[in-house]
N, CA, C and O atoms as a MOPAC input file, in Angstrom:
PM7 MOZYME 1SCF
protein

 N     73.34800 1   -20.67100 1   -11.69500 1
 C     72.45300 1   -19.80000 1   -11.24400 1
 C     73.17900 1   -18.44400 1   -10.29800 1
 O     72.65900 1   -17.35300 1   -10.06500 1
 N     74.22900 1   -18.83200 1    -9.96700 1
 C     74.87100 1   -17.57800 1    -8.97200 1
 C     75.14900 1   -16.21500 1    -9.86800 1
 O     75.08500 1   -15.06900 1    -9.42200 1
 N     75.44500 1   -16.55100 1   -11.10800 1
 C     75.89700 1   -15.58800 1   -11.95900 1
 C     74.79400 1   -14.52900 1   -12.27400 1
 O     75.04600 1   -13.38100 1   -12.64000 1
 N     73.41100 1   -15.09800 1   -12.07300 1
 C     72.31300 1   -14.03900 1   -12.18300 1
 C     71.85800 1   -13.73600 1   -10.81800 1
 O     70.65100 1   -13.49400 1   -10.85000 1
 N     72.38500 1   -13.64600 1    -9.53600 1
 C     72.07800 1   -13.00800 1    -8.52900 1
 C     72.17400 1   -11.55600 1    -8.77500 1
 O     71.21300 1   -10.82800 1    -8.53000 1
 N     73.31900 1   -11.08300 1    -9.26000 1
 C     73.66700 1    -9.62600 1    -9.22300 1
 C     72.49800 1    -9.15900 1   -10.26100 1
 O     71.89700 1    -8.09500 1   -10.11300 1
 N     72.30400 1    -9.85000 1   -11.07100 1
 C     71.36100 1    -9.13100 1   -12.10000 1
 C     70.00900 1    -8.97100 1   -11.58100 1
 O     69.29200 1    -7.99000 1   -11.77800 1
 N     69.70400 1   -10.04200 1   -10.88100 1
 C     68.16800 1   -10.15700 1   -10.37500 1
 C     68.22700 1    -9.13100 1    -9.10100 1
 O     67.17400 1    -8.59200 1    -8.76000 1
 N     69.44000 1    -8.85000 1    -8.39000 1
 C     69.28500 1    -7.68700 1    -7.35600 1
 C     69.30500 1    -6.18900 1    -7.83800 1
 O     68.87000 1    -5.26300 1    -7.15200 1
 N     69.89900 1    -6.03800 1    -9.19000 1
 C     69.61500 1    -4.97600 1    -9.80600 1
 C     68.53400 1    -4.63600 1   -10.30100 1
 O     68.17000 1    -3.46700 1   -10.17600 1
 N     67.64800 1    -5.68800 1   -11.07300 1
 C     66.50500 1    -5.59500 1   -11.38100 1
 C     65.33800 1    -5.27400 1   -10.42100 1
 O     64.36900 1    -4.55100 1   -10.65000 1
 N     65.62600 1    -5.94900 1    -9.32300 1
 C     64.80400 1    -5.49300 1    -8.17700 1
 C     65.03900 1    -4.08600 1    -7.62000 1
 O     64.06800 1    -3.41600 1    -7.26900 1
 N     66.16700 1    -3.65400 1    -7.53300 1
 C     66.67500 1    -2.24000 1    -7.18000 1
 C     65.94000 1    -1.16400 1    -8.27400 1
 O     65.41800 1    -0.08500 1    -7.99600 1
 N     66.05800 1    -1.76300 1    -9.51800 1
 C     65.50300 1    -0.65500 1   -10.59800 1
 C     63.76200 1    -0.82400 1   -10.48000 1
 O     63.09600 1     0.10900 1   -10.92900 1
 N     63.22400 1    -1.71200 1   -10.02800 1
 C     61.93800 1    -1.69200 1   -10.05000 1
 C     61.52600 1    -0.72700 1    -8.80900 1
 O     60.69300 1     0.17700 1    -8.86600 1
 N     62.24600 1    -1.09100 1    -7.74000 1
 C     62.12900 1    -0.46600 1    -6.48500 1
 C     61.76500 1     1.10200 1    -6.66200 1
 O     60.74100 1     1.68400 1    -6.30400 1
 N     63.11400 1     1.70100 1    -7.43900 1
 C     63.35300 1     2.90600 1    -7.55500 1
 C     61.93300 1     3.46400 1    -8.28000 1
 O     61.39100 1     4.49900 1    -7.89100 1
 N     61.36400 1     2.58200 1    -9.46200 1
 C     60.49800 1     3.29200 1   -10.30300 1
 C     59.03700 1     3.42400 1    -9.36800 1
 O     58.16000 1     4.28100 1    -9.47700 1
 N     59.10600 1     2.32900 1    -8.47300 1
 C     57.51600 1     2.32100 1    -7.81000 1
 C     57.75200 1     3.72600 1    -7.02200 1
 O     56.92800 1     4.63400 1    -7.13000 1
 N     58.94700 1     3.85700 1    -6.20500 1
 C     59.11700 1     4.98700 1    -5.34000 1
 C     58.82800 1     6.08000 1    -6.18400 1
 O     57.89600 1     6.78000 1    -5.78600 1
 N     59.39800 1     6.44100 1    -7.30000 1
 C     59.26900 1     7.73800 1    -8.11000 1
 C     57.92300 1     7.60100 1    -8.69900 1
 O     57.45000 1     8.68800 1    -9.03000 1
 N     57.15500 1     6.55400 1    -8.92900 1
 C     55.97300 1     6.73300 1    -9.51300 1
 C     54.68400 1     7.00700 1    -8.45600 1
 O     53.63700 1     7.55700 1    -8.79800 1
 N     54.99600 1     6.48000 1    -7.02800 1
 C     54.36000 1     6.58400 1    -6.03000 1
 C     54.40300 1     8.54900 1    -5.63600 1
 O     53.36600 1     9.15500 1    -5.36700 1
 N     55.55200 1     9.12100 1    -5.68300 1
 C     55.47600 1    10.32500 1    -5.27400 1
 C     55.09600 1    11.03800 1    -6.57100 1
 O     54.81200 1    12.17600 1    -6.19700 1
 N     54.95500 1    10.98300 1    -7.76600 1
 C     54.35200 1    11.28900 1    -8.86900 1
 C     53.01800 1    11.33100 1    -8.84100 1
 O     52.39900 1    12.28800 1    -9.30800 1
 N     52.39300 1    10.21000 1    -8.24500 1
 C     50.96200 1    10.06600 1    -8.24700 1
 C     50.35000 1    10.88800 1    -7.02000 1
 O     49.27800 1    11.47000 1    -7.18900 1
 N     51.00900 1    10.94800 1    -5.78800 1
 C     50.47600 1    11.89800 1    -4.83700 1
 C     50.53300 1    13.39100 1    -5.23900 1
 O     49.66100 1    14.21700 1    -4.97000 1
 N     51.69900 1    13.62900 1    -5.93200 1
 C     51.70400 1    15.15600 1    -6.33200 1
 C     50.79600 1    15.49000 1    -7.67600 1
 O     50.61200 1    16.68400 1    -7.91300 1
 N     50.26100 1    14.58300 1    -8.50300 1
 C     49.32500 1    14.70600 1    -9.31100 1
 C     48.06400 1    14.78500 1    -8.46900 1
 O     47.33200 1    15.76600 1    -8.59800 1
 N     47.79200 1    13.90300 1    -7.69500 1
 C     46.47600 1    13.86100 1    -6.93900 1
 C     46.15000 1    15.37300 1    -6.48300 1
 O     45.12500 1    16.01400 1    -6.71600 1
 N     47.33900 1    15.78300 1    -5.74500 1
 C     46.91700 1    17.07400 1    -5.08400 1
 C     46.92500 1    18.06400 1    -6.25400 1
 O     46.10100 1    18.95800 1    -6.06300 1
 N     47.49300 1    18.16600 1    -7.22600 1
 C     47.39600 1    19.38400 1    -8.29800 1
 C     46.23300 1    19.00100 1    -8.89600 1
 O     45.70500 1    20.02600 1    -9.32800 1
 N     45.57000 1    18.05100 1    -9.13800 1
 C     44.33100 1    17.67900 1    -9.82600 1
 C     43.22400 1    18.37500 1    -8.92700 1
 O     42.58300 1    19.41000 1    -9.11000 1
 N     43.22200 1    17.31900 1    -7.74800 1
 C     41.99300 1    17.49100 1    -6.62200 1
 C     41.65500 1    19.03100 1    -6.42100 1
 O     40.46000 1    19.28600 1    -6.26800 1
 N     42.47000 1    19.99200 1    -6.40300 1
 C     42.41100 1    21.11600 1    -5.67600 1
 C     41.53000 1    22.16700 1    -7.01400 1
 O     40.69200 1    22.96300 1    -6.58800 1
 N     41.72500 1    22.11900 1    -8.26600 1
 C     41.03100 1    22.69600 1    -9.14300 1
 C     39.83700 1    21.98600 1    -9.59700 1
 O     38.86300 1    22.56800 1   -10.07400 1
 N     39.91900 1    20.77200 1    -9.44900 1
 C     38.64600 1    19.73500 1    -9.73700 1
 C     37.56200 1    20.18500 1    -8.87700 1
 O     36.46600 1    20.55600 1    -9.29800 1
 N     37.91200 1    20.13800 1    -7.65100 1
 C     36.74900 1    20.14500 1    -6.43900 1
 C     36.36300 1    21.84000 1    -6.45800 1
 O     35.19600 1    22.19500 1    -6.29500 1
 N     37.45000 1    22.81300 1    -6.67100 1
 C     37.05400 1    24.12500 1    -6.98100 1
 C     35.88300 1    24.46700 1    -8.04300 1
 O     34.85400 1    25.12000 1    -7.86900 1
 N     36.41300 1    23.75600 1    -9.30200 1
 C     35.24400 1    24.03800 1   -10.38400 1
 C     34.07900 1    23.41400 1   -10.08100 1
 O     33.00700 1    23.89600 1   -10.44800 1
 N     34.14700 1    22.35700 1    -9.42900 1
 C     32.65900 1    21.77000 1    -9.04200 1
 C     31.86600 1    22.34800 1    -7.88400 1
 O     30.75200 1    22.02200 1    -7.47400 1
 N     32.73700 1    23.32200 1    -7.43700 1
 C     31.79000 1    23.79000 1    -6.18100 1
 C     31.39600 1    25.61700 1    -6.77500 1
 O     30.43000 1    26.28800 1    -6.41200 1
 N     32.22400 1    25.93200 1    -7.51200 1
 C     31.84000 1    27.41300 1    -7.82200 1
 C     31.49800 1    27.70400 1    -9.45700 1
 O     30.77900 1    28.64600 1    -9.79100 1
 N     31.99500 1    26.94400 1   -10.24700 1
 C     31.43200 1    27.06500 1   -11.49600 1
 C     29.68100 1    26.41800 1   -12.03400 1
 O     29.34200 1    25.26700 1   -11.75900 1
 N     29.04800 1    27.08200 1   -12.56100 1
 C     27.85300 1    26.57500 1   -12.67500 1
 C     27.87700 1    25.33100 1   -13.55500 1
 O     27.15100 1    24.37100 1   -13.29800 1
 N     28.58500 1    25.34500 1   -14.43600 1
 C     28.55200 1    24.00700 1   -15.36700 1
 C     29.17700 1    23.03700 1   -14.35500 1
 O     28.56100 1    21.99000 1   -14.15900 1
 N     30.08500 1    23.20700 1   -13.82600 1
 C     30.84500 1    22.12500 1   -12.80300 1
 C     29.90000 1    21.60200 1   -11.75600 1
 O     30.03400 1    20.48500 1   -11.25700 1
 N     28.96900 1    22.41600 1   -11.44800 1
 C     27.92200 1    22.09600 1   -10.32800 1
 C     26.97700 1    21.38300 1   -11.10700 1
 O     26.40600 1    20.46900 1   -10.51000 1
 N     26.70900 1    21.54700 1   -12.13800 1
 C     25.61600 1    20.67900 1   -12.73500 1
 C     26.07300 1    19.42700 1   -13.34600 1
 O     25.28000 1    18.51100 1   -13.56600 1
 N     27.59100 1    19.33400 1   -13.69200 1
 C     27.88100 1    17.84300 1   -14.48700 1
 C     28.83500 1    17.34800 1   -13.54100 1
 O     28.87300 1    16.13000 1   -13.72000 1
 N     29.67200 1    17.68900 1   -12.57300 1
 C     30.62400 1    16.99300 1   -11.98200 1
 C     30.10300 1    16.32200 1   -10.47400 1
 O     30.35100 1    16.99800 1    -9.47500 1
 N     29.55900 1    15.32200 1   -10.33800 1
 C     29.24900 1    14.77900 1    -9.11100 1
 C     30.50700 1    14.27000 1    -8.73300 1
 O     31.51200 1    14.23600 1    -9.44400 1
 N     30.35200 1    13.74200 1    -7.17500 1
 C     31.35300 1    13.02300 1    -6.66600 1
 C     32.12100 1    12.12100 1    -7.37000 1
 O     33.34900 1    12.18000 1    -7.43900 1
 N     31.28700 1    11.12100 1    -7.99800 1
 C     32.18400 1    10.08800 1    -8.91700 1
 C     32.77000 1    10.74100 1   -10.02000 1
 O     33.83800 1    10.25400 1   -10.39000 1
 N     32.33200 1    11.75700 1   -10.66600 1
 C     33.20000 1    12.08400 1   -11.79700 1
 C     34.44200 1    13.03600 1   -11.20400 1
 O     35.39300 1    13.30000 1   -11.94000 1
 N     34.39200 1    13.41800 1   -10.15400 1
 C     35.45600 1    14.19800 1    -9.63300 1
 C     36.50600 1    13.25900 1    -9.09900 1
 O     37.68700 1    13.58100 1    -9.22500 1
 N     36.17100 1    12.10100 1    -8.49900 1
 C     37.06700 1    10.96500 1    -7.93700 1
 C     37.72400 1    10.28600 1    -9.37100 1
 O     38.88200 1     9.88900 1    -9.49300 1
 N     36.88200 1    10.27200 1   -10.19600 1
 C     37.31300 1     9.57400 1   -11.62400 1
 C     38.42500 1    10.38100 1   -12.40500 1
 O     39.35700 1     9.83500 1   -12.99700 1
 N     38.20700 1    11.81600 1   -12.33400 1
 C     39.20500 1    12.50100 1   -12.76500 1
 C     40.36700 1    12.64900 1   -12.00300 1
 O     41.38200 1    12.57900 1   -12.69500 1
 N     40.54900 1    12.81900 1   -10.88000 1
 C     41.71900 1    12.54400 1    -9.69600 1
 C     42.48300 1    11.41900 1   -10.11000 1
 O     43.64800 1    11.46300 1   -10.50700 1
 N     41.58300 1    10.14800 1    -9.96800 1
 C     42.29200 1     9.19300 1   -10.12300 1
 C     42.87500 1     8.77400 1   -11.44900 1
 O     43.99300 1     8.26800 1   -11.55300 1
 N     42.15800 1     8.98300 1   -12.33600 1
 C     42.88700 1     8.95900 1   -13.79200 1
 C     44.26200 1     9.73300 1   -14.02200 1
 O     45.21000 1     9.34700 1   -14.70500 1
 N     44.16700 1    10.75400 1   -13.39200 1
 C     45.41400 1    11.71600 1   -13.47000 1
 C     46.76000 1    10.96800 1   -12.49800 1
 O     47.94200 1    10.89000 1   -12.83200 1
 N     46.29400 1    10.61100 1   -11.57000 1
 C     47.22900 1     9.91800 1   -10.56200 1
 C     47.73200 1     8.65300 1   -11.02600 1
 O     48.94900 1     8.47300 1   -10.96200 1
 N     46.96100 1     7.71200 1   -11.50000 1
 C     47.25200 1     6.52500 1   -12.41200 1
 C     47.97000 1     6.61500 1   -13.62800 1
 O     48.72800 1     5.66700 1   -13.83800 1
 N     47.92800 1     7.55900 1   -14.53400 1
 C     48.60800 1     7.96500 1   -15.35400 1
 C     49.89000 1     8.28600 1   -15.13300 1
 O     50.78400 1     7.76700 1   -15.80100 1
 N     50.20600 1     9.43600 1   -13.89000 1
 C     51.37100 1     9.69100 1   -13.51900 1
 C     52.16100 1     8.63600 1   -13.02000 1
 O     53.35800 1     8.48000 1   -13.25900 1
 N     51.46500 1     7.93400 1   -12.33600 1
 C     52.30300 1     6.83900 1   -11.78300 1
 C     52.99300 1     5.76900 1   -12.70300 1
 O     54.15000 1     5.35900 1   -12.60300 1
 N     52.09100 1     5.42300 1   -13.57100 1
 C     52.79300 1     4.50800 1   -14.56600 1
 C     53.70700 1     5.24500 1   -15.47200 1
 O     54.67500 1     4.65600 1   -15.95300 1
 N     53.42800 1     6.71500 1   -15.78700 1
 C     54.69500 1     7.32900 1   -16.91700 1
 C     55.73900 1     7.36600 1   -15.83600 1
 O     56.80100 1     6.76800 1   -16.00600 1
 N     55.54800 1     7.88400 1   -14.98200 1
 C     57.17400 1     8.24500 1   -14.15600 1
 C     57.70300 1     6.95100 1   -13.60700 1
 O     58.91700 1     6.88700 1   -13.40800 1
 N     56.92000 1     5.87100 1   -13.32800 1
 C     57.54700 1     4.56400 1   -13.11700 1
 C     58.25300 1     3.90700 1   -14.31900 1
 O     59.24700 1     3.22800 1   -14.06100 1
 N     57.89500 1     4.01700 1   -15.48500 1
 C     58.11100 1     3.42000 1   -16.63200 1
 C     59.73000 1     4.30100 1   -17.06700 1
 O     60.86400 1     3.92800 1   -17.36700 1
 N     59.11500 1     5.47300 1   -16.90700 1
 C     60.46700 1     6.05600 1   -17.22500 1
 C     61.69200 1     6.29500 1   -16.32200 1
 O     62.73500 1     6.83200 1   -16.69600 1
 N     61.43400 1     5.83100 1   -15.08700 1
 C     62.64900 1     5.72300 1   -13.94500 1
 C     63.25300 1     4.38400 1   -14.30200 1
 O     64.44600 1     4.30200 1   -14.59400 1
 N     62.39600 1     3.26200 1   -14.28100 1
 C     62.80100 1     2.12400 1   -14.48200 1
 C     63.63000 1     1.82200 1   -16.17300 1
 O     64.45800 1     0.92600 1   -16.33600 1
 N     63.28400 1     2.55300 1   -17.02000 1
 C     63.93400 1     2.66200 1   -18.18300 1
 C     65.37400 1     3.50400 1   -18.01500 1
 O     66.44800 1     3.08800 1   -18.44900 1
 N     65.20300 1     4.64700 1   -17.37000 1
 C     66.48000 1     5.19500 1   -17.13500 1
 C     67.35900 1     4.39900 1   -16.46600 1
 O     68.42800 1     4.08800 1   -16.99100 1
 N     66.98600 1     3.94700 1   -15.14000 1
 C     67.98800 1     2.89000 1   -14.36400 1
 C     68.28300 1     1.81700 1   -15.27700 1
 O     69.40300 1     1.33300 1   -15.11000 1
 N     67.55400 1     1.28700 1   -16.24000 1
 C     67.99200 1    -0.03400 1   -17.01900 1
 C     69.14100 1     0.69100 1   -17.89200 1
 O     70.17800 1     0.05700 1   -18.08500 1
 N     69.03000 1     1.77500 1   -18.33900 1
 C     70.14700 1     2.25600 1   -19.32700 1
 C     71.46000 1     2.41000 1   -18.88600 1
 O     72.44600 1     1.93900 1   -19.45300 1
 N     71.46200 1     3.35000 1   -17.44800 1
 C     72.28300 1     3.58500 1   -16.56500 1
 C     73.06100 1     2.25300 1   -16.25400 1
 O     74.28600 1     2.26000 1   -16.38300 1
 N     72.43400 1     1.15000 1   -15.86600 1
 C     73.04600 1    -0.09300 1   -15.63500 1
 C     73.76100 1    -0.93500 1   -16.68200 1
 O     74.81800 1    -1.54800 1   -16.53200 1
 N     72.92100 1    -0.85000 1   -17.88100 1
 C     73.43200 1    -1.32700 1   -18.87200 1
 C     74.76300 1    -0.92500 1   -19.46200 1
 O     75.47300 1    -1.74800 1   -20.04000 1
 N     75.08500 1     0.28900 1   -19.32100 1
 C     76.47000 1     0.78500 1   -19.68200 1
 C     77.54600 1     0.32000 1   -18.59300 1
 O     78.73200 1     0.08200 1   -18.81900 1
 N     76.89100 1     0.24100 1   -17.38000 1
 C     78.01000 1    -0.10100 1   -16.06200 1
 C     78.19200 1    -1.48200 1   -16.21700 1
 O     79.26800 1    -1.91300 1   -15.80200 1
 N     77.38300 1    -2.30700 1   -16.72800 1
 C     77.64000 1    -3.98200 1   -16.71400 1
 C     78.36900 1    -4.30500 1   -18.01500 1
 O     78.17100 1    -3.82900 1   -19.13300 1
 N     79.30600 1    -5.27100 1   -17.60100 1
 C     79.97000 1    -5.93500 1   -18.69700 1
 C     78.97700 1    -7.17500 1   -19.46700 1
 O     78.38300 1    -8.04100 1   -18.82400 1
 N     78.95700 1    -7.08900 1   -20.48600 1
 C     77.65300 1    -8.00600 1   -21.11400 1
 C     78.40900 1    -9.15200 1   -21.59200 1
 O     77.83600 1    -9.86000 1   -22.42000 1
 N     79.83700 1    -9.54300 1   -21.15400 1
 C     80.25000 1   -10.67900 1   -21.85600 1
 C     80.25500 1   -11.66000 1   -20.99600 1
 O     80.38900 1   -11.41200 1   -19.79800 1
 N     80.08600 1   -13.13900 1   -21.52700 1
 C     79.62100 1   -14.11600 1   -20.61500 1
 C     80.62500 1   -14.55400 1   -19.64000 1
 O     80.33600 1   -15.40100 1   -18.79500 1

């Protein structure tokens, strides 16, 4: 069991890096999406007619969630690839 401790620590570090990167991407995507969504819902006639508050929240949260999962997945995979080349795989 002691031989798995470095691997578990490495996996926890990789997942933590993914969470941090995903959170940063979600915040940035929320801001980048919220501004034009709210502006179009206030200024454009079509937006005023069709984009209520629920629709605006759905648009922003969908983009934020997608950004989080995409960036977190890519970060974890990149970190795992980097660590697989550095780790000796022999028993």
